C-alpha positions as CSV (number, residue, x, y, z in Angstrom):
1,X,-57.7,8.0,-12.9
2,X,-56.7,5.2,-11.3
3,X,-57.8,2.2,-14.4
4,X,-58.8,-0.3,-12.1
5,X,-60.8,1.5,-10.0
6,X,-62.1,4.3,-7.4
7,X,-59.0,5.5,-6.8
8,X,-56.5,8.4,-7.6
9,X,-53.2,9.0,-8.3
10,X,-52.2,12.2,-6.1
11,X,-49.2,13.6,-5.2
12,X,-48.4,14.3,-1.5
13,X,-45.0,16.1,0.8
14,X,-44.4,14.0,4.2
15,X,-42.0,14.9,6.5
16,X,-39.5,12.3,7.9
17,X,-36.1,11.8,9.0
18,X,-33.1,10.6,7.6
19,X,-29.6,9.9,9.2
20,X,-26.5,10.8,7.1
21,X,-23.8,9.7,9.2
22,X,-20.3,8.1,9.9
23,X,-18.8,5.9,11.9
24,X,-18.0,5.8,15.2
25,X,-14.1,5.7,14.7
26,X,-14.5,9.0,13.6
27,X,-13.2,12.7,15.2
28,X,-14.6,15.4,15.4
29,X,-12.4,18.7,15.7
30,X,-13.6,20.8,18.8
31,X,-12.0,23.9,20.6
32,X,-11.0,21.5,23.8
33,X,-9.2,19.1,20.9
34,X,-10.2,16.3,18.6
35,X,-13.6,13.7,20.3
36,X,-15.6,11.1,19.8
37,X,-18.9,10.9,19.4
38,X,-19.6,9.7,23.2
39,X,-17.1,12.9,24.5
40,X,-18.7,15.3,22.8
41,X,-21.8,17.3,23.8
42,X,-24.0,20.4,22.8
43,X,-21.3,22.6,25.3
44,X,-18.9,21.7,23.0
45,X,-17.5,24.0,19.8
46,X,-16.3,22.2,16.5
47,X,-15.2,23.4,13.5
48,X,-17.1,24.5,10.6
49,X,-16.8,25.9,7.5
50,X,-19.4,28.3,6.1
51,X,-19.8,27.4,2.8
52,X,-21.1,30.3,1.1
53,X,-18.8,32.9,2.7
54,X,-15.7,29.6,2.7
55,X,-15.4,31.2,6.7
56,X,-13.9,29.3,9.4
57,X,-15.4,29.0,12.6
58,X,-16.0,27.1,15.6
59,X,-19.5,26.9,16.1
60,X,-21.3,25.4,18.8
61,X,-23.1,21.3,18.9
62,X,-27.3,21.7,18.6
63,X,-27.6,18.0,18.7
64,X,-25.3,14.8,19.0
65,X,-27.5,12.4,16.9
66,X,-26.6,8.7,17.0
67,X,-28.4,5.8,15.7
68,X,-28.3,2.2,15.1
69,X,-28.0,1.1,11.6
70,X,-27.2,-2.5,10.1
71,X,-26.8,-2.0,6.1
72,X,-24.1,-1.1,4.2
73,X,-21.5,2.0,4.4
74,X,-19.6,3.1,1.6
75,X,-15.8,3.8,2.3
76,X,-13.6,5.9,0.4
77,X,-9.9,5.7,-0.2
78,X,-6.5,6.7,0.5
79,X,-7.4,10.3,0.0
80,X,-10.4,10.9,2.0
81,X,-10.4,8.3,4.6
82,X,-14.0,8.2,4.8
83,X,-16.4,5.7,6.4
84,X,-20.6,7.0,6.0
85,X,-23.6,5.7,5.3
86,X,-25.4,6.0,1.4
87,X,-27.3,9.6,2.1
88,X,-24.1,11.2,4.1
89,X,-23.8,14.9,3.3
90,X,-20.5,16.0,1.2
91,X,-19.7,19.7,0.1
92,X,-18.9,19.3,-3.6
93,X,-17.7,21.6,-6.5
94,X,-19.5,20.1,-9.8
95,X,-17.8,20.7,-13.5
96,X,-19.7,22.3,-15.7
97,X,-18.6,23.5,-19.5
98,X,-15.0,23.5,-21.2
99,X,-12.2,25.7,-21.9
100,X,-13.1,28.6,-21.8
101,X,-16.9,28.0,-20.4
102,X,-15.4,25.9,-17.5
103,X,-17.3,26.2,-14.0
104,X,-18.0,24.9,-10.9
105,X,-21.1,24.6,-8.7
106,X,-20.5,24.4,-4.9
107,X,-23.6,22.4,-3.4
108,X,-24.3,19.5,-1.5
109,X,-24.8,16.1,-2.9
110,X,-24.5,12.8,-0.8
111,X,-22.1,10.0,-0.7
112,X,-24.5,7.3,-2.9
113,X,-27.9,7.9,-3.4
114,X,-29.6,11.2,-4.3
115,X,-32.2,12.8,-1.7
116,X,-34.0,15.7,-1.9
117,X,-32.5,17.4,-5.3
118,X,-29.0,16.8,-3.9
119,X,-27.0,14.5,-6.3
120,X,-25.1,11.6,-5.6
121,X,-21.0,12.1,-5.3
122,X,-20.3,9.2,-7.8
123,X,-23.0,10.3,-10.2
124,X,-20.8,13.7,-10.4
125,X,-18.7,13.9,-14.0
126,X,-15.2,13.8,-13.2
127,X,-13.7,16.6,-13.0
128,X,-16.1,18.1,-10.2
129,X,-15.0,17.9,-6.5
130,X,-15.0,17.2,-2.6
131,X,-14.3,20.9,-0.4
132,X,-12.2,18.7,1.9
133,X,-9.8,21.4,2.7
134,X,-9.1,24.7,2.6
135,X,-11.1,27.9,4.4
136,X,-10.5,31.0,4.9
137,X,-9.4,31.3,8.9
138,X,-11.4,33.2,11.0
139,X,-11.4,30.6,14.3
140,X,-8.2,32.0,16.4
141,X,-8.0,35.3,18.8
142,X,-8.8,39.1,17.9
143,X,-6.3,40.2,20.3
144,X,-3.0,38.6,22.0
145,X,-2.2,36.7,24.9
146,X,1.0,36.3,24.5
147,X,4.1,38.2,22.4
148,X,5.1,37.0,19.3
149,X,8.2,36.4,20.8
150,X,6.9,34.1,23.4
151,X,4.9,32.1,20.9
152,X,7.6,31.8,18.5
153,X,10.1,30.7,21.6
154,X,7.7,28.0,22.0
155,X,8.3,26.2,18.8
156,X,11.6,26.0,19.4
157,X,11.2,24.9,22.4
158,X,9.2,21.8,21.3
159,X,11.0,20.9,18.4
160,X,14.8,21.6,19.5
161,X,13.9,21.8,23.2
162,X,14.4,20.0,26.6
163,X,13.6,20.2,30.0
164,X,16.4,19.8,32.6
165,X,17.1,18.8,36.0
166,X,20.2,19.4,37.9
167,X,21.7,18.0,41.2
168,X,19.2,20.2,43.8
169,X,16.3,19.7,42.0
170,X,16.3,22.9,39.9
171,X,14.2,22.9,36.6
172,X,15.7,24.0,33.5
173,X,15.0,24.2,30.1
174,X,17.6,23.8,27.3
175,X,17.5,25.3,23.2
176,X,20.1,23.8,20.5
177,X,20.7,24.6,17.2
178,X,23.1,24.5,13.9
179,X,21.9,26.1,11.1
180,X,23.5,29.8,10.7
181,X,19.8,31.1,10.0
182,X,17.5,29.8,13.1
183,X,20.8,30.3,15.3
184,X,20.2,34.2,14.0
185,X,16.7,33.9,14.6
186,X,16.9,32.4,18.2
187,X,19.6,35.1,18.8
188,X,17.0,38.1,18.6
189,X,14.3,35.7,20.6
190,X,17.4,36.1,23.7
191,X,17.8,39.7,22.9
192,X,14.2,40.1,23.5
193,X,14.1,37.7,26.7
194,X,17.2,39.2,27.8
195,X,15.4,43.3,27.7
196,X,12.3,42.2,29.5
197,X,14.8,40.7,32.7
198,X,14.7,36.8,31.8
199,X,17.3,34.4,31.5
200,X,18.3,33.4,28.3
201,X,21.9,32.7,28.0
202,X,24.1,31.3,25.1
203,X,27.0,29.2,25.0
204,X,29.8,28.6,23.3
205,X,29.4,26.7,20.0
206,X,30.4,22.6,20.4
207,X,33.1,21.2,18.2
208,X,30.6,19.9,15.8
209,X,29.4,23.7,15.5
210,X,25.6,23.0,17.8
211,X,25.2,26.4,19.8
212,X,22.9,25.7,23.2
213,X,21.1,28.3,24.9
214,X,19.9,28.1,28.5
215,X,16.6,29.2,29.1
216,X,16.0,29.8,33.3
217,X,13.8,32.6,34.7
218,X,11.2,34.3,32.9
219,X,11.6,32.6,30.0
220,X,11.1,28.8,31.5
221,X,8.0,29.5,33.4
222,X,6.2,31.0,30.4
223,X,6.9,28.2,28.8
224,X,5.9,25.8,31.1
225,X,2.6,28.1,31.4
226,X,1.8,28.1,27.7
227,X,2.6,24.0,26.9
228,X,2.7,22.0,30.0
229,X,4.0,18.8,29.6
230,X,5.1,20.0,26.6
231,X,2.0,19.9,24.6
232,X,0.4,21.8,21.9
233,X,-2.8,22.2,23.6
234,X,-5.8,23.3,22.2
235,X,-5.8,26.3,24.8
236,X,-2.9,27.8,23.8
237,X,-3.8,27.2,20.2
238,X,-7.4,29.0,21.0
239,X,-5.3,31.9,22.7
240,X,-3.5,32.7,19.6
241,X,-3.8,35.5,17.0
242,X,-4.0,34.5,12.8
243,X,-0.6,36.0,12.5
244,X,1.1,34.7,15.3
245,X,-0.5,31.1,14.4
246,X,1.3,31.3,10.7
247,X,4.3,32.3,12.7
248,X,3.7,29.3,15.7
249,X,3.8,27.0,12.2
250,X,6.6,27.8,9.8
251,X,8.8,27.7,13.5
252,X,7.4,24.1,14.4
253,X,8.3,22.7,10.6
254,X,11.7,25.1,11.1
255,X,12.8,23.2,13.8
256,X,11.1,19.8,12.9
257,X,9.5,19.5,9.5
258,X,10.5,19.1,5.7
259,X,9.4,21.2,3.2
260,X,10.3,19.6,-0.4
261,X,9.4,22.2,-3.2
262,X,9.3,19.1,-6.3
263,X,6.4,17.6,-8.4
264,X,4.7,17.1,-5.3
265,X,5.9,20.1,-3.5
266,X,5.6,17.8,-0.2
267,X,5.0,19.5,3.6
268,X,6.0,16.6,7.0
269,X,6.5,17.3,10.7
270,X,8.5,14.5,12.1
271,X,7.3,14.4,15.7
272,X,7.2,10.7,18.0
273,X,4.9,12.3,20.5
274,X,0.7,11.5,19.8
275,X,-0.2,14.5,21.5
276,X,1.6,16.7,19.6
277,X,0.7,15.5,16.7
278,X,-2.8,15.9,17.8
279,X,-2.1,19.7,18.5
280,X,-0.5,20.0,14.9
281,X,-3.2,19.0,13.1
282,X,-5.6,20.4,14.9
283,X,-3.4,24.5,14.3
284,X,-3.1,23.5,10.9
285,X,-7.0,22.6,10.7
286,X,-7.8,25.8,11.6
287,X,-5.3,27.2,9.2
288,X,-7.4,25.3,6.5
289,X,-4.7,23.0,5.8
290,X,-5.9,19.4,5.4
291,X,-2.6,16.4,6.9
292,X,-2.8,12.8,7.2
293,X,-0.9,10.9,9.9
294,X,1.9,8.9,8.1
295,X,1.7,5.0,8.4
296,X,5.1,4.9,10.1
297,X,3.4,7.0,13.1
298,X,6.5,9.6,13.1
299,X,5.0,12.2,11.0
300,X,2.4,14.4,10.2
301,X,2.0,15.1,6.2
302,X,0.2,18.0,5.0
303,X,-1.7,17.9,2.0
304,X,-1.3,20.4,-0.6
305,X,-4.8,20.4,-2.0
306,X,-8.2,21.4,-0.5
307,X,-9.7,19.2,-3.1
308,X,-10.5,15.4,-4.2
309,X,-11.5,14.4,-7.3
310,X,-14.6,12.3,-7.5
311,X,-12.9,9.6,-10.1
312,X,-10.8,9.4,-7.2
313,X,-12.5,8.7,-4.2
314,X,-12.5,4.8,-5.1
315,X,-15.5,3.9,-3.3
316,X,-15.9,0.4,-1.7
317,X,-19.4,-0.7,0.3
318,X,-18.5,-1.8,4.0
319,X,-20.5,-2.9,7.3
320,X,-20.2,-1.8,10.7
321,X,-18.7,-4.0,13.9
322,X,-20.7,-2.5,16.3
323,X,-24.0,-0.9,14.3
324,X,-23.6,2.7,15.1
325,X,-23.2,5.8,13.1
326,X,-23.3,9.4,13.8
327,X,-23.2,12.9,13.5
328,X,-23.8,16.3,14.7
329,X,-25.8,18.8,13.9
330,X,-24.4,22.3,13.8
331,X,-24.8,25.7,11.8
332,X,-23.2,25.9,8.6
333,X,-23.6,22.6,8.3
334,X,-20.0,21.4,7.3
335,X,-17.6,20.0,10.2
336,X,-14.2,19.1,10.6
337,X,-13.6,15.5,11.0
338,X,-11.0,13.1,11.5
339,X,-10.2,9.2,11.0
340,X,-7.3,7.6,11.4
341,X,-5.4,10.2,11.3
342,X,-7.2,11.4,8.2
343,X,-8.5,14.9,8.2
344,X,-11.3,16.7,6.2
345,X,-14.9,18.4,5.9
346,X,-18.1,16.5,5.9
347,X,-21.3,17.3,5.9
348,X,-24.1,17.7,8.7
349,X,-26.8,15.6,10.0
350,X,-30.1,17.3,9.3
351,X,-32.8,16.1,11.5
352,X,-35.8,16.4,9.4
353,X,-37.2,17.3,5.7
354,X,-39.6,17.2,3.0
355,X,-40.0,14.4,0.2
356,X,-43.0,15.0,-2.8
357,X,-44.2,11.5,-2.9
358,X,-46.9,10.0,-5.3
359,X,-49.4,7.5,-3.8
360,X,-53.0,5.7,-4.6
361,X,-55.8,7.8,-2.6
362,X,-59.0,6.1,-2.5
363,X,-61.8,8.2,-3.9
364,X,-65.0,8.2,-1.5
365,X,-68.1,8.7,-3.5
366,X,-71.9,8.6,-2.2
367,X,-72.3,4.8,-3.6
368,X,-69.3,3.5,-1.7
369,X,-70.6,5.0,1.3
370,X,-73.7,2.9,1.2
371,X,-71.9,-0.3,0.1
372,X,-70.0,-0.2,3.2
373,X,-72.9,0.9,5.9
374,X,-74.6,-2.2,4.1
375,X,-71.3,-5.0,5.0
376,X,-71.4,-3.9,8.3
377,X,-75.1,-4.1,8.4
378,X,-74.9,-7.6,7.6
379,X,-71.8,-8.6,9.5
380,X,-73.8,-7.5,12.5
381,X,-76.4,-9.8,12.4
């Protein structure tokens, strides 16, 4: 009983809506490529991570939630370029124990505010980590649409090839390569196409050792169909099997990439065309790899760890210029996002929830009812 009169403290459950969202610079990865909030609809499928099985799948968008928002947002540092509301959801692995008893518990945490039993990310002990990359790739096709040789040839065309139009307006493709190990791979592909009746001809080496190939009838049409405008399209990527995607990824790096096996184990893909950068980032995401576009705009760099330690987030408060936040609702709860070229897994919006609260309520006794009646009678006179 409350000490000050005819009220009692009781526990009740209330239903509420909460908006765990990101800013409008944050994009989602769909089967059709990267999309902003105002391009996304329930007709789309976006890339998700199942937090229980750790599998990567395409899942339909159940809702696109957009709200006006005036409060502060939380921005994280360079390792995760995220700007989210304080109650936004993240998949984390909370550290427990030390030494031989060390273990990680996977759960949902909120950016800044603990809600419904979910802790705040900032409150997790050092050594805990946010799951921002990784997963088991399950978003590729079950059966191939293209031959393995066609997929590998396309990677060489994108990285080492160019289109050519001669004086009679006839169009073709040329490839050039100097490294002996790469030359032998392209020769193997040429033999495959020639056996198919296509034109894939090799020229004599130039004085600097560079060998050029002419890709004509039967090859050029396939290349242009798979990659119109020499772009890595979402349609092409989603038609690949997992094995073909791995081959395509590795060949792109062999052509225009670099792998450093030093202490940082850095992987970068050099490409000036923004559309091809977007395609490469989509390919990496489907393979469970986090990437970021470098500041010079010329490379896509791959992150080697799927985690970011909670002690390295460098959070700060910021405020929105457009006053809008958004988030999709999707099965699985974890979707793949990109903000200013930086990619990561992030949390789903939950439209409704319940919370237990304590409140005071007045106890209506017979004496109280009589008092109210007497008061109403005197007022009516």
